[in-house]
MARRO-66106 format. One line per field, with one value per residue (C-alpha): x, y negated, z negated; residue number from 1. Coordinates in nm, 4 decimals, m for minus. Layout:
BEGIN
c1 = X  ...
c2 = Y  ...
c3 = Z  ...
i = NUM  ...
//
This chain:
BEGIN
c1 = m7.2924  m7.0007  m7.0123  m6.7119  m6.4664  m6.6239  m6.7102  m7.0621  m7.1114  m7.0871  m7.1434  m7.1208  m7.2765  m7.1772  m7.4732  m7.7128  m8.0237  m7.9709  m8.2074  m7.9495  m7.7753  m8.0941  m8.2028  m7.8903  m7.8962  m8.2474  m8.1359  m7.8338  m8.0591  m8.2960  m8.0005  m7.8754  m7.5902  m7.5287  m7.5825  m7.4668  m7.4390  m7.4473  m7.6137  m7.5904  m7.9561  m8.2418  m8.5015  m8.7805  m8.5465  m8.3133  m8.5962  m8.7319  m8.3884  m8.3532  m8.6884  m8.5591  m8.2550  m7.9847  m7.7613  m7.7498  m7.5906  m7.6926  m7.3747  m7.0359  m6.7714  m6.4932  m6.6576  m6.9562  m6.7562  m6.8175  m7.1965  m7.2512  m6.9758  m6.7528  m6.5693  m6.7320  m6.5892  m6.6437  m6.7416  m6.9620  m6.9978  m7.0948  m6.7772  m6.9859  m7.1843  m6.9428  m6.6057  m6.3033  m6.1926  m6.5078  m6.3876  m6.5443  m6.3741  m6.0416  m6.0745  m6.1684  m5.8622  m5.6391  m5.7599  m5.7282  m6.1035  m6.1945  m6.3839  m6.5945  m6.8471  m7.2176  m7.1965  m6.9392  m7.1711  m7.4647  m7.2604  m7.1818  m7.5487  m7.6508  m7.3903  m7.5563  m7.8842  m8.0229  m7.9352  m8.2037  m8.0524  m8.1849  m7.9478  m7.9993  m7.9768  m8.3468  m8.6178  m8.4158  m8.6161  m8.9595  m8.8760  m8.7091  m9.0076  m9.2552  m9.0539  m9.0501  m9.4275  m9.4901  m9.2557  m9.4149  m9.7554  m9.6108  m9.5098  m9.1344  m9.0673  m8.7417  m8.4939  m8.4679  m8.2919  m8.4249  m8.3633  m8.7160  m8.9882  m9.2556  m9.5975  m9.7508  m9.4918  m9.3842  m9.0180  m8.7163  m8.5621  m8.6518  m8.4780  m8.6917  m8.7188  m8.6934  m8.3790  m8.3817  m8.2329  m8.3720  m8.1765  m8.0802  m7.7387  m7.6103  m7.3815  m7.3066  m6.9669  m6.9311  m7.0277  m7.2518  m6.9361  m6.9046  m7.2118  m7.2707  m7.6298  m7.8306  m8.0863  m7.9462  m8.2020  m8.0875  m8.3749  m8.1926  m7.8520  m7.8005  m7.5023  m7.5095  m7.2746  m7.0092  m6.8592  m6.7392  m6.6934  m6.5610  m6.6608  m6.9741  m6.7660  m6.6555  m7.0149  m7.1396  m6.8525  m6.9591  m7.2846  m7.0947  m6.8745  m7.1828  m7.3281  m7.0094  m7.0729  m7.3888  m7.3466  m7.3023  m7.6542  m7.8072  m7.9844  m7.9240  m8.2569  m8.2667  m8.5293  m8.5602  m8.7301  m8.3997  m8.1409  m7.8400  m7.9776  m8.0764  m7.7281  m7.5789  m7.8065  m7.7106  m7.3409  m7.3923  m7.6081  m7.3419  m7.0945  m7.3268  m7.4829  m7.8427  m8.0222  m8.3940  m8.5651  m8.8797  m9.0682  m9.3334  m9.4189  m9.2395  m8.9237  m8.9179  m8.9544  m8.6579  m8.4313  m8.4848  m8.1371  m8.2557  m8.4956  m8.8302  m8.9219  m9.2209  m9.4012  m9.6295  m9.9151  m10.1456  m10.1308  m10.4310  m10.3956  m10.6585  m10.7381  m10.5603  m10.2704  m10.2629  m10.4249  m10.1568  m10.1719  m9.8658  m9.7384  m9.5010  m9.2695  m9.0596  m9.0898  m8.9014  m8.5868  m8.5881  m8.6896  m8.9154  m9.2751  m9.4448  m9.7152  m9.6871  m9.9088  m10.1480  m10.1989  m10.3478  m10.3325  m10.4050  m10.1016  m10.1537  m9.8772  m9.9174  m9.6827  m9.5160  m9.1973  m9.3851  m9.5443  m9.1965  m9.0776  m9.3656  m9.2744  m8.9204  m9.0548  m9.2815  m8.9957  m8.7579  m9.0235  m9.0879  m8.7137  m8.6897  m8.9442  m9.2779  m9.5892  m9.7044  m10.0602  m9.9313  m9.6724  m9.9415  m10.1652  m9.8780  m9.8279  m10.1949  m10.1454  m9.8467  m9.9287  m9.6070  m9.2923  m9.2332  m9.1284  m9.2179  m9.5256  m9.6363  m9.9831  m10.0055  m10.3668  m10.6444  m10.7900  m11.1548  m11.3026  m11.2294  m11.0440  m10.8186  m11.0797  m10.9766  m10.6021  m10.3963  m10.0413  m9.7770  m9.4054  m9.1349  m8.7618  m8.6993  m8.3673  m8.2411  m8.3958  m8.5195  m8.6860  m8.8445  m8.9779  m9.1216  m9.2897  m9.4448  m9.5723  m9.7279  m9.8857  m10.0234  m10.1663  m10.3317  m10.5176  m10.6106  m10.7432  m10.9638  m11.1105  m11.1768  m11.3541  m11.5636  m11.6522  m11.4976  m11.7577  m11.5018  m11.1796  m10.8798  m10.6585  m10.3131  m9.9769  m9.7795  m9.4198  m9.2028  m8.8474  m8.5315  m8.2131  m7.9740  m7.5965  m7.4235  m7.2405  m7.5630  m7.7386  m7.4564  m7.4316  m7.8048  m7.9440  m8.0854  m8.2302  m8.3935  m8.5514  m8.6917  m8.8299  m8.9890  m9.1565  m9.3962  m9.5686  m9.8120  m9.6446  m9.2993  m9.1394  m8.7659  m8.5958  m8.2301  m7.9862  m7.9529  m7.5773  m7.5606  m7.1954  m7.0819  m6.9632  m7.1459  m7.0148  m6.9799  m7.2235  m7.4307  m7.7935  m8.1173  m8.1626  m7.9537  m8.2597  m8.5417  m8.3707  m8.3821  m8.7563  m8.8780  m9.2151  m9.4722  m9.7335  m9.5420  m9.5488  m9.2062  m9.0803  m8.7408  m8.7902  m8.4776  m8.6632  m8.7510  m8.9918  m9.1801  m9.2016  m9.5477  m9.7017  m9.5304  m9.6629  m10.0115  m10.0015  m9.9544  m10.2156  m10.5794  m10.8705  m10.8377  m10.4635  m10.2112  m9.9129  m9.5946  m9.2712  m8.9575  m8.5965  m8.3543  m8.3051  m8.5216  m8.8028  m8.9953  m9.0610  m9.2618  m9.5335  m9.7326  m9.6574  m9.7973  m10.1050  m10.1598  m10.1068  m10.3741  m10.6180  m10.5831
c2 = m6.7608  m6.9833  m7.3487  m7.5343  m7.6334  m7.4562  m7.0875  m7.0822  m6.7063  m6.6774  m6.9970  m7.0410  m7.3569  m7.4784  m7.6662  m7.4971  m7.6027  m7.9754  m8.1687  m8.2140  m7.8780  m7.6709  m7.8300  m7.7431  m7.3953  m7.3454  m7.4468  m7.2147  m6.9221  m7.0051  m7.0174  m6.6760  m6.7514  m6.5307  m6.7746  m6.7504  m7.0105  m7.1054  m7.3634  m7.4649  m7.3773  m7.1807  m7.3878  m7.3695  m7.4510  m7.1720  m6.9204  m7.0234  m6.9824  m6.6398  m6.5409  m6.6578  m6.4306  m6.6313  m6.4655  m6.7012  m6.6922  m6.9169  m7.0531  m7.1137  m6.8421  m6.7505  m6.4124  m6.5803  m6.6027  m6.2272  m6.2339  m6.0972  m5.8358  m6.0394  m6.3665  m6.6725  m6.8271  m7.1730  m7.3234  m7.6335  m7.8733  m8.2255  m8.4012  m8.6566  m8.4009  m8.1074  m8.1524  m8.0448  m7.8073  m7.6002  m7.2358  m7.1513  m7.4423  m7.3554  m6.9902  m7.0842  m7.3039  m7.0398  m6.7901  m7.0292  m7.0646  m7.4069  m7.6343  m7.9041  m8.1677  m8.1327  m8.4222  m8.2320  m7.9320  m8.1526  m8.3099  m7.9604  m7.8587  m8.1713  m8.1255  m8.1045  m8.2565  m8.6063  m8.7490  m8.9732  m9.0993  m9.3266  m9.5348  m9.8110  m9.8834  m9.8082  m9.6191  m9.3510  m9.0528  m9.2088  m9.3421  m9.0213  m8.8226  m9.0452  m9.0057  m8.6271  m8.6006  m8.8444  m8.6605  m8.3285  m8.4739  m8.5746  m8.2127  m8.2792  m8.0183  m8.1796  m8.0145  m8.2186  m8.2477  m8.4974  m8.5777  m8.5081  m8.2505  m8.3383  m8.3058  m8.2020  m7.9360  m7.8350  m7.8324  m8.0622  m7.9044  m7.7216  m7.5698  m7.6890  m7.5990  m7.9592  m8.1420  m8.3974  m8.3692  m8.6158  m8.6794  m8.9280  m9.0893  m9.1288  m9.4236  m9.3538  m9.1972  m9.3195  m8.9759  m9.1361  m9.2225  m8.8588  m8.8781  m8.9921  m9.1185  m9.1703  m9.3653  m9.5299  m9.7001  m9.9350  m10.0143  m10.2640  m10.3377  m10.4459  m10.3931  m10.0489  m9.7606  m10.0084  m9.7352  m9.5866  m9.8913  m10.1302  m10.4438  m10.5634  m10.6318  m10.2693  m10.1534  m10.3806  m10.2716  m9.9071  m10.0045  m10.2071  m9.9049  m9.6829  m9.9112  m9.8631  m9.4879  m9.5193  m9.3445  m9.5557  m9.4727  m9.5038  m9.7741  m9.9487  m10.0239  m10.2787  m10.4208  m10.7928  m10.8592  m10.7742  m11.0481  m10.8188  m10.5577  m10.8337  m10.9827  m10.6461  m10.6301  m10.9797  m10.8971  m10.5749  m10.7456  m11.0134  m10.7346  m10.6005  m10.3099  m10.2085  m10.3371  m10.3325  m10.4945  m10.4161  m10.6118  m10.8729  m11.1376  m11.4061  m11.1944  m11.1280  m11.5010  m11.5740  m11.3469  m11.4179  m11.2819  m10.9278  m10.7598  m10.6779  m10.3129  m10.2968  m10.6001  m10.5734  m10.8121  m10.7167  m10.5459  m10.4931  m10.3090  m10.0432  m9.8219  m9.5313  m9.7146  m9.9711  m10.0511  m10.1654  m10.3343  m10.3361  m10.4295  m10.1892  m10.3890  m10.1155  m9.7819  m9.4615  m9.5912  m9.9050  m10.1159  m10.4118  m10.3648  m10.6246  m10.6451  m10.5046  m10.2129  m10.2938  m10.0144  m9.9716  m9.6968  m9.6183  m9.5262  m9.3258  m9.5185  m9.8686  m10.1642  m10.3811  m10.1756  m9.8637  m10.0533  m10.1550  m9.7962  m9.6783  m9.9342  m9.7959  m9.4415  m9.5467  m9.7055  m9.4141  m9.1636  m9.3450  m9.3684  m8.9938  m8.9271  m8.9303  m9.0899  m9.3906  m9.2587  m8.9287  m9.0996  m9.3310  m9.0309  m8.8661  m9.1712  m9.1535  m8.7892  m8.8654  m8.7669  m8.8728  m8.7235  m8.5777  m8.8498  m9.1395  m9.2976  m8.9412  m8.9068  m8.6705  m8.7066  m8.9126  m8.8893  m8.7988  m8.8795  m8.9869  m9.2838  m9.3172  m9.2499  m9.3727  m9.3876  m9.2637  m9.1363  m9.1635  m9.0869  m9.2502  m9.2116  m9.5889  m9.6456  m9.9773  m10.3163  m10.3756  m10.0337  m10.0921  m10.4279  m10.2774  m9.9907  m10.2178  m10.4546  m10.1547  m10.0452  m10.3956  m10.3995  m10.0644  m10.1775  m10.5106  m10.3341  m10.1235  m10.4400  m10.5815  m10.2609  m10.2805  m10.6437  m10.7589  m10.5956  m10.4579  m10.5749  m10.4822  m10.2089  m10.2896  m10.1475  m9.9550  m9.8627  m9.5963  m9.6453  m9.4415  m9.6251  m9.4154  m9.4473  m9.6692  m9.8577  m9.9451  m10.0441  m10.2788  m10.4252  m10.4905  m10.5320  m10.8780  m10.7699  m10.4642  m10.6880  m10.9218  m10.6349  m10.4580  m10.7833  m10.7268  m10.4628  m10.5409  m10.2962  m10.1375  m9.8434  m9.8098  m9.4799  m9.4171  m9.4234  m9.1044  m9.0958  m8.8142  m8.7861  m9.0743  m9.0542  m9.2749  m9.6280  m9.7269  m9.9971  m9.9741  m9.8619  m9.9469  m10.2302  m10.4468  m10.4321  m10.4588  m10.7495  m10.9415  m10.8966  m11.2216  m11.2684  m11.3061  m11.1414  m10.8128  m10.5582  m10.3956  m10.0917  m9.9219  m9.5487  m9.3535  m9.0231  m8.8436  m8.6195  m8.9157  m9.1058  m8.9783  m9.0923  m9.4303  m9.4768  m9.3745  m9.6320  m9.9057  m9.7754  m9.8796  m9.7257  m9.7764  m9.8487  m9.7223  m9.5563  m9.4912  m9.3207  m9.4348  m9.3254  m9.0818  m8.8631  m8.6469  m8.9012  m8.7140  m8.4437  m8.6948  m8.7677  m8.4483  m8.4832  m8.8368  m8.7243  m8.4503  m8.6930  m8.9182  m8.6287  m8.5573
c3 = m17.1929  m17.0993  m17.0014  m16.8606  m17.1302  m17.4275  m17.4560  m17.5989  m17.5931  m17.9743  m18.1723  m18.5501  m18.6966  m19.0432  m19.1923  m18.9513  m19.1458  m19.0911  m18.8656  m18.5931  m18.6188  m18.6273  m18.3007  m18.1033  m18.2596  m18.1229  m17.7727  m17.7889  m17.8789  m17.5934  m17.3537  m17.4592  m17.6987  m18.0014  m18.2885  m18.6482  m18.9197  m19.2833  m19.5012  m19.8651  m19.9242  m19.7798  m19.5951  m19.3428  m19.0491  m19.1630  m19.1777  m18.8378  m18.6801  m18.8381  m18.6901  m18.3517  m18.3813  m18.5589  m18.8207  m19.1212  m19.4657  m19.7543  m19.9098  m19.7520  m19.7345  m19.4933  m19.4432  m19.2798  m18.9583  m18.9180  m18.9592  m18.6075  m18.6286  m18.3976  m18.4543  m18.2983  m17.9841  m18.1332  m18.4688  m18.4808  m18.7728  m18.8699  m18.9794  m19.1721  m19.3726  m19.4155  m19.5936  m19.3946  m19.6709  m19.6194  m19.6318  m19.2968  m19.1221  m19.2847  m19.1801  m18.8250  m18.7846  m18.9426  m18.6807  m18.3886  m18.3350  m18.1924  m18.4326  m18.2665  m18.3702  m18.3050  m18.0603  m17.8530  m17.8396  m17.7429  m17.4627  m17.3361  m17.3501  m17.1567  m16.8824  m16.5428  m16.6622  m16.6190  m16.9600  m17.1120  m17.4363  m17.7091  m17.9212  m18.1750  m18.5449  m18.5964  m18.4134  m18.2353  m18.3547  m18.3044  m17.9583  m17.8420  m17.9656  m17.7827  m17.4629  m17.4990  m17.5471  m17.2612  m17.0243  m17.1166  m17.0306  m16.6932  m16.6282  m16.6474  m16.9238  m17.0434  m17.2733  m17.5912  m17.9251  m18.1773  m18.5420  m18.6594  m18.6121  m18.3589  m18.5187  m18.1855  m18.0935  m18.4435  m18.3416  m18.3061  m17.9952  m17.6761  m17.3747  m17.0859  m16.7201  m16.6007  m16.4920  m16.7777  m17.1251  m17.3808  m17.7003  m17.9666  m17.9344  m18.2898  m18.3528  m18.7206  m18.6422  m18.2815  m18.1497  m17.8847  m17.6906  m17.5841  m17.3597  m16.9996  m16.9926  m16.6767  m16.8792  m17.1929  m17.4167  m17.6951  m17.9304  m18.1540  m18.3044  m18.6634  m18.8971  m19.0598  m19.1429  m19.2505  m19.4694  m19.1385  m18.9135  m19.1842  m18.9879  m18.8105  m18.5009  m18.4813  m18.5210  m18.2413  m18.0174  m18.0242  m17.8499  m17.5909  m17.5269  m17.5029  m17.2354  m17.0347  m17.0388  m16.8244  m16.4888  m16.1758  m16.0591  m16.4053  m16.6035  m16.9330  m17.1027  m17.3863  m17.6207  m17.5506  m17.8853  m18.0550  m18.0036  m18.0317  m17.7919  m17.5503  m17.5789  m17.4916  m17.1894  m17.0749  m17.0932  m16.8984  m16.6343  m16.5885  m16.5070  m16.2390  m16.4290  m16.3631  m16.6744  m16.7516  m17.0478  m17.2407  m17.5035  m17.5634  m17.3054  m17.5075  m17.5292  m17.1546  m17.0908  m17.3194  m17.1156  m16.7446  m16.6656  m16.7446  m16.5028  m16.6659  m16.7079  m16.9422  m17.0841  m17.3868  m17.3143  m17.6005  m17.9397  m18.1668  m18.4988  m18.5645  m18.8600  m18.6884  m18.5219  m18.2422  m17.9090  m17.6648  m17.3237  m17.0976  m16.7544  m16.5794  m16.3545  m16.1871  m16.0098  m16.0882  m15.9172  m16.1285  m15.8277  m15.8996  m15.7868  m15.5700  m15.8364  m16.1898  m16.2898  m16.5747  m16.8296  m17.1779  m17.4375  m17.8003  m18.0106  m18.3296  m18.5080  m18.6566  m18.6339  m18.3718  m18.4030  m18.2928  m18.0039  m17.8878  m17.9232  m17.7059  m17.4383  m17.4342  m17.4027  m17.1160  m16.9237  m16.9848  m16.8799  m16.5524  m16.4797  m16.5456  m16.2728  m16.4524  m16.3074  m16.5080  m16.5515  m16.6929  m16.9138  m17.0529  m17.1214  m17.3076  m17.5283  m17.6168  m17.7185  m17.9422  m18.3000  m18.4687  m18.6143  m18.9550  m19.2014  m18.9691  m19.1291  m19.1934  m19.3418  m19.6410  m19.7471  m19.9045  m20.2538  m20.1985  m20.5376  m20.8922  m21.0357  m20.7312  m20.4621  m20.1188  m20.1877  m19.8908  m19.9236  m19.6501  m19.6265  m19.4156  m19.3543  m19.3817  m19.5586  m19.4155  m19.5046  m19.1511  m19.1462  m19.4869  m19.3675  m19.0480  m19.2335  m19.4965  m19.2272  m19.0518  m19.3806  m19.4322  m19.0791  m19.1471  m19.4591  m19.3018  m18.9910  m19.2173  m19.3704  m19.0243  m18.9234  m19.2398  m19.1537  m19.4779  m19.6986  m19.9468  m20.1022  m19.8926  m20.0230  m20.1496  m20.0420  m20.3051  m20.2185  m20.3805  m20.2538  m20.3066  m20.1979  m19.9878  m20.0435  m20.2973  m20.0232  m19.8400  m20.1630  m20.2614  m19.9105  m19.8686  m20.2226  m20.1515  m19.8164  m19.9748  m20.2397  m19.9755  m19.7676  m20.0648  m20.1667  m19.8761  m20.0908  m20.3710  m20.6092  m20.5937  m20.7719  m20.7071  m20.7890  m20.8636  m20.5730  m20.3676  m20.3208  m20.0617  m19.9558  m20.1800  m20.5394  m20.7923  m20.8373  m21.2013  m21.3058  m20.9862  m21.0007  m20.8262  m21.0738  m20.8414  m20.6156  m20.8705  m21.0479  m20.7195  m20.6611  m20.8120  m20.6388  m20.9187  m20.6988  m20.6779  m20.9608  m20.9931  m21.1806  m21.1924  m21.2503  m21.3445  m21.3826  m21.0604  m21.2527  m21.4010  m21.0718  m20.9632  m21.2912  m21.2632  m20.9099  m21.0247  m21.3041  m21.0423  m20.7968  m20.7571  m20.5621  m20.1863  m20.1923  m19.9386  m20.1089  m19.9134  m20.0164  m19.8336  m19.8131  m19.6500  m19.9565  m20.1798  m20.2131  m19.9428  m20.2032  m20.4066  m20.1500  m20.2209  m20.5936  m20.5958  m20.4042  m20.6623  m20.9515  m20.8029  m20.7769  m20.4056
i = 1  2  3  4  5  6  7  8  9  10  11  12  13  14  15  16  17  18  19  20  21  22  23  24  25  26  27  28  29  30  31  32  33  34  35  36  37  38  39  40  41  42  43  44  45  46  47  48  49  50  51  52  53  54  55  56  57  58  59  60  61  62  63  64  65  66  67  68  69  70  71  72  73  74  75  76  77  78  79  80  81  82  83  84  85  86  87  88  89  90  91  92  93  94  95  96  97  98  99  100  101  102  103  104  105  106  107  108  109  110  111  112  113  114  115  116  117  118  119  120  121  122  123  124  125  126  127  128  129  130  131  132  133  134  135  136  137  138  139  140  141  142  143  144  145  146  147  148  149  150  151  152  153  154  155  156  157  158  159  160  161  162  163  164  165  166  167  168  169  170  171  172  173  174  175  176  177  178  179  180  181  182  183  184  185  186  187  188  189  190  191  192  193  194  195  196  197  198  199  200  201  202  203  204  205  206  207  208  209  210  211  212  213  214  215  216  217  218  219  220  221  222  223  224  225  226  227  228  229  230  231  232  233  234  235  236  237  238  239  240  241  242  243  244  245  246  247  248  249  250  251  252  253  254  255  256  257  258  259  260  261  262  263  264  265  266  267  268  269  270  271  272  273  274  275  276  277  278  279  280  281  282  283  284  285  286  287  288  289  290  291  292  293  294  295  296  297  298  299  300  301  302  303  304  305  306  307  308  309  310  311  312  313  314  315  316  317  318  319  320  321  322  323  324  325  326  327  328  329  330  331  332  333  334  335  336  337  338  339  340  341  342  343  344  345  346  347  348  349  350  351  352  353  354  355  356  357  358  359  360  361  362  363  364  365  366  367  368  369  370  371  372  373  374  375  376  377  378  379  380  381  382  383  384  385  386  387  388  389  390  391  392  393  394  395  396  397  398  399  400  401  402  403  404  405  406  407  408  409  410  411  412  413  414  415  416  417  418  419  420  421  422  423  424  425  426  427  428  429  430  431  432  433  434  435  436  437  438  439  440  441  442  443  444  445  446  447  448  449  450  451  452  453  454  455  456  457  458  459  460  461  462  463  464  465  466  467  468  469  470  471  472  473  474  475  476  477  478  479  480  481  482  483  484  485  486  487  488  489  490  491  492  493  494  495  496  497  498  499  500
//
């Protein structure tokens, strides 16, 4: 198969098991490309791709370029995750084989489709996933590539028969500037990835530049509960762009210069998530309705941040051509994404009876705060349902900081966010691509948690972490592991330690 500009007949992906790379690999296979690749380790995504027909080697070697018996027509990699001296990248360049970024491949795959893209510092994966499930319920069958595995579909990518392509627009290395969205959603903007951008101004500018990439007939959609996203929308509207806002009633009233799209008029926490009431203010062309459409739905995800994400998904789905009744039904069918407030189990009996264990990808202070607020709402909703006849459960957090640079930059903010829990265990920093910084450990976070009502422990041993968490847990508590590194492996270990 050949698409204009890049020959995609034989594609080799370095780091093929990653969440982003495995998704585009799946779409390539479905579209008829011969796919090969390599990854540092074996994994479930690698095995699933092999079952689908991909040729994959574990470990990196120049010889992997010949896995299919023919050299690839293009090599794809993540410049952020894969070093440029990788032997496969070196060999490809030596043989004149084009080497491109994943974002360039994704742009090529989306060419010719209505591009519905989700950007923002937080919430991209959850919001994109909600939009996909909602659009599927509306019969649109979009192609999609997301950064997490949909619980409902069991996959992170799909080659659909519809005319829309739904994807995350990653800002971490400015790769989102290679896209031309028809619907561009910005969930929020907050300083992050300063190891790449160096300054907050440069980070904010990439979102402004992304807004300029919206097609002439397209729409910029912004969250009005986030001041920076709303500011971006105001600037774009002043330049004559078609901008729609979503958010709570108070937020819409604060920003009368931005046309309303979806208004959240009610939010009630429940034991299983939230009950949400909304007003839809526009039709599928983005034209204001004479009277807003009132809708309500139950969302199987707790927290105001998830309610806002669902409002964004609703608006994007309608703009992509979905009927509001069907989109609403799809949101009610959404069962979550792996590692986004993902439920692992409940201890049925014994000393820790009633303890529930969850896992989340939260690795920025704002994300940690949102997740812990959602956890608090969950346990408080349970008390309300029980009419206050038992003590409310507590929230126990097990957090693994991600990147030395982020930990140093946001140590105080992490401490404040984690103080929303009743008990906190902080693991050593997961450095990922960064080398350790002498004298820097997670203690720069734990030392800043000074609330007397919060039990705090610094745990340097990953192996001992489940026992440490158990020592701080009581019957009926909600335990949640958080972070972008290996902490996800601890959720089942903690559940087992507690007797679940």
